[in-house]
C-alpha positions in Angstrom: 6.6 -59.8 -3.1 8.4 -58.5 -6.2 10.2 -55.2 -6.3 7.6 -53.6 -8.8 4.7 -54.5 -6.4 6.6 -53.0 -3.2 7.0 -49.7 -5.2 3.3 -49.9 -6.4 2.0 -50.7 -2.9 4.1 -48.0 -1.3 2.6 -45.3 -3.9 -0.9 -46.6 -3.2 -0.5 -46.3 0.5 1.0 -42.8 0.2 -1.9 -41.8 -1.9 -4.3 -43.0 0.6 -2.6 -41.2 3.3 -2.7 -37.9 1.3 -6.4 -38.2 0.9 -7.0 -38.1 4.7 -10.5 -37.7 5.8 -11.9 -37.9 2.2 -11.6 -41.7 2.6 -14.4 -43.3 4.3 -16.1 -46.9 4.8 -17.9 -46.3 1.4 -14.5 -45.9 -0.2 -13.2 -49.2 1.2 -16.3 -51.0 0.2 -16.2 -49.7 -3.3 -12.5 -50.8 -3.7 -13.5 -54.2 -2.4 -16.4 -54.4 -5.2 -14.1 -53.0 -7.8 -11.4 -55.7 -7.0 -14.1 -58.3 -7.2 -15.1 -57.0 -10.8 -11.6 -56.9 -12.0 -10.8 -60.3 -10.5 -13.8 -61.9 -12.3 -12.8 -60.6 -15.7 -9.6 -62.0 -17.2 -9.7 -59.5 -19.9 -9.9 -56.5 -17.7 -7.4 -58.0 -15.1 -4.9 -58.6 -18.0 -5.4 -55.0 -19.4 -4.8 -53.4 -16.1 -1.8 -55.3 -15.1 -0.2 -55.5 -18.5 3.1 -53.5 -18.2 2.9 -53.1 -22.0 -0.1 -50.9 -21.7 0.6 -47.3 -20.9 -0.6 -45.8 -17.7 -3.0 -43.1 -19.3 -4.9 -45.9 -21.1 -5.3 -47.8 -17.9 -6.5 -44.6 -16.0 -9.1 -43.9 -18.9 -10.4 -47.6 -18.7 -10.7 -47.3 -14.8 -12.6 -43.9 -15.1 -14.9 -45.4 -18.0 -15.8 -48.5 -15.9 -16.0 -47.1 -12.4 -16.4 -43.2 -12.9 -20.2 -43.3 -13.3 -21.0 -45.3 -10.3 -18.2 -45.0 -7.7 -17.1 -42.1 -5.6 -14.3 -39.7 -7.0 -11.9 -40.8 -4.1 -12.3 -44.4 -5.0 -11.7 -43.7 -8.7 -8.7 -41.6 -7.8 -7.2 -44.6 -5.8 -8.0 -47.1 -8.5 -6.5 -45.0 -11.1 -3.2 -44.7 -9.2 -3.2 -48.5 -8.4 -3.9 -49.3 -12.0 -1.3 -47.0 -13.5 1.5 -48.4 -11.3 3.4 -51.4 -12.5 2.7 -54.7 -10.4 4.9 -57.8 -10.4 2.0 -60.0 -11.2 -1.7 -59.8 -11.9 -2.5 -61.4 -8.5 -0.4 -58.7 -6.9 -2.7 -56.0 -8.5 -5.8 -57.7 -6.9 -4.0 -58.0 -3.6 -3.0 -54.4 -3.8 -6.5 -53.3 -4.3 -7.8 -55.4 -1.4 -5.0 -54.1 1.0 -6.0 -50.4 0.1 -9.5 -51.4 0.7 -8.9 -52.8 4.1 -6.7 -49.7 5.1 -9.4 -47.5 3.9 -12.1 -49.4 6.1 -9.7 -49.5 9.0 -9.5 -45.8 9.2 -13.1 -45.0 8.6 -14.6 -45.2 12.2 -13.9 -47.9 14.7 -10.5 -48.0 16.3 -8.0 -50.4 14.9 -7.8 -52.3 18.3 -11.5 -52.8 18.2 -11.5 -54.0 14.6 -8.4 -56.2 15.4 -10.3 -57.8 18.4 -13.2 -58.5 16.5 -11.2 -60.2 13.7 -9.4 -62.2 16.3 -12.5 -63.4 18.0 -14.2 -64.2 14.6 -11.1 -66.2 13.7 -11.0 -68.1 16.8 -14.8 -68.9 16.4 -14.3 -70.1 12.8 -11.2 -72.2 13.5 -12.8 -74.0 16.4 -15.8 -75.0 14.4 -15.1 -77.3 11.5 -18.4 -76.9 9.9 -18.3 -73.2 10.1 -14.8 -73.2 8.7 -15.9 -75.5 5.8 -19.0 -73.4 5.1 -17.1 -70.2 4.8 -14.0 -71.5 3.0 -15.4 -74.3 0.6 -15.3 -73.8 -3.1 -18.7 -75.3 -3.4 -20.6 -72.7 -1.5 -22.0 -69.8 -3.3 -20.8 -66.3 -2.7 -24.3 -65.2 -1.8 -24.6 -67.9 0.9 -21.1 -67.1 2.3 -22.0 -63.3 2.5 -25.3 -64.1 4.2 -23.7 -66.3 6.8 -21.3 -63.5 7.6 -24.2 -61.2 8.2 -26.0 -63.6 10.3 -22.8 -64.2 12.4 -21.6 -60.5 12.6 -24.7 -58.5 12.2 -25.2 -56.4 15.3 -22.3 -58.0 17.0 -19.2 -56.5 15.3 -18.6 -52.9 13.8 -19.5 -52.1 10.2 -15.6 -52.0 9.2 -15.1 -55.5 10.7 -18.1 -56.9 9.0 -17.1 -55.3 5.6 -13.5 -56.8 5.7 -14.9 -60.1 6.6 -17.4 -60.1 3.7 -14.6 -59.2 1.3 -12.3 -62.0 2.6 -14.9 -64.7 2.2 -16.1 -63.3 -1.2 -12.8 -63.1 -2.8 -10.4 -65.7 -1.0 -8.2 -66.3 -4.0 -7.1 -69.6 -2.8 -6.5 -68.6 0.8 -7.8 -70.3 4.0 -10.1 -68.3 6.1 -7.9 -68.4 9.2 -4.9 -67.1 7.1 -7.2 -64.4 5.5 -8.3 -63.1 9.0 -4.7 -63.0 10.3 -3.6 -61.1 7.3 -6.3 -58.4 7.5 -5.6 -58.2 11.2 -2.0 -57.3 10.5 -3.0 -54.7 7.9 -5.5 -53.1 10.1 -2.8 -52.9 12.9 -0.2 -51.6 10.5 -2.4 -48.8 9.3 -2.7 -47.4 12.7 1.1 -47.7 13.2 0.9 -50.7 15.5 1.5 -54.4 15.3 -0.3 -57.5 16.5 1.3 -60.2 18.7 -0.6 -63.4 19.5 0.5 -64.7 22.8 -0.2 -68.3 23.9 -0.2 -69.3 27.5 -1.7 -72.0 29.7 -3.8 -69.4 31.6 -5.0 -65.8 31.1 -2.1 -63.3 31.7 -2.8 -60.6 34.4 -3.1 -57.1 33.5 0.4 -56.1 34.8 1.9 -58.9 32.7 0.4 -57.6 29.5 1.4 -54.1 30.2 5.0 -55.5 30.7 4.9 -57.6 27.6 3.5 -54.7 25.5 6.3 -52.5 26.7 8.9 -55.1 25.9 7.8 -55.9 22.5 7.1 -52.1 21.7 10.8 -51.4 22.7 12.0 -54.4 20.4 9.8 -53.6 17.3 9.7 -49.8 17.7 5.9 -49.5 17.5 2.7 -50.0 19.8 1.9 -53.8 19.9 -1.6 -55.0 20.5 -1.8 -58.3 22.4 -4.3 -61.3 21.4 -4.4 -64.0 23.9 -4.8 -67.8 23.3 -5.3 -70.0 26.1 -3.8 -73.5 25.6 -3.1 -75.7 28.6 -0.7 -77.6 26.6 2.0 -75.1 26.8 2.3 -76.0 30.6 3.8 -72.6 31.5 5.6 -69.6 30.0 4.3 -68.0 26.8 4.7 -68.4 23.1 4.7 -65.0 21.3 4.1 -64.7 17.4 4.4 -61.2 15.8 4.4 -61.4 12.0 6.9 -64.1 11.0 8.9 -63.8 14.2 8.2 -66.6 16.9 9.5 -66.3 20.6 8.8 -69.5 22.3 9.5 -69.4 25.9 6.8 -72.1 26.9 7.7 -75.0 29.2 6.3 -77.6 26.7 8.9 -76.4 24.2 11.8 -76.5 26.6 10.8 -80.0 27.7 10.5 -81.2 24.1 14.0 -79.7 23.4 15.5 -81.5 26.3 13.9 -84.8 25.2 15.4 -84.2 21.6 18.9 -83.5 23.2 18.7 -86.6 25.4 17.7 -88.8 22.5 20.5 -87.5 20.5 
């Protein structure tokens, strides 16, 4: 992420926070829709991401295009995003999507519930090659993918989770579905001031073990940590923990493999 994008994203998040309860699920869904419209038009994307175009002109363009049909809060957020300087045009689209996810995450269901639903959906998708292909293939139409999401999540997941997944499969921008869901989960957690750790173990951890692990990770990272468990008998014993880019691997399988490498050397 370039320095310009970091600044622009920080400004957008601050603006979102300042709007407080004015932001709702509809705001997030409108941001998603606006991002898709902008992403589908190379001319519009270029105009809004061009550092040579002054901010007032970009704001005027946003209001002209989205003002008549979108809520004032959405237009306010889009105007701020467009008037900021982004390192690349892809970063502009990513910024709109991230603010949309943050808006949706704060609109009703708890972040823990949304994260849990995203995690379970990710597990279902990655364990079914046909389903993963149907959602991730470039050959499938957007309408088919959205309809599939509705069939899979309709009535089973919260409205915020469904809205986020619909956006991810509609505008993947070259990303795999598993990567997309992990990315969304991390944003949802960050919006609530927490983080998500994926813990892989040979058997389910007891409640007391999860509590101790959460306390340890919270002390290490300075924020509340939500635990997603993955059961994999191949780890033999111990656990493997991934939180963002950090990996703590204390599994027996890894220690055995390390020992084999030492003996072979």
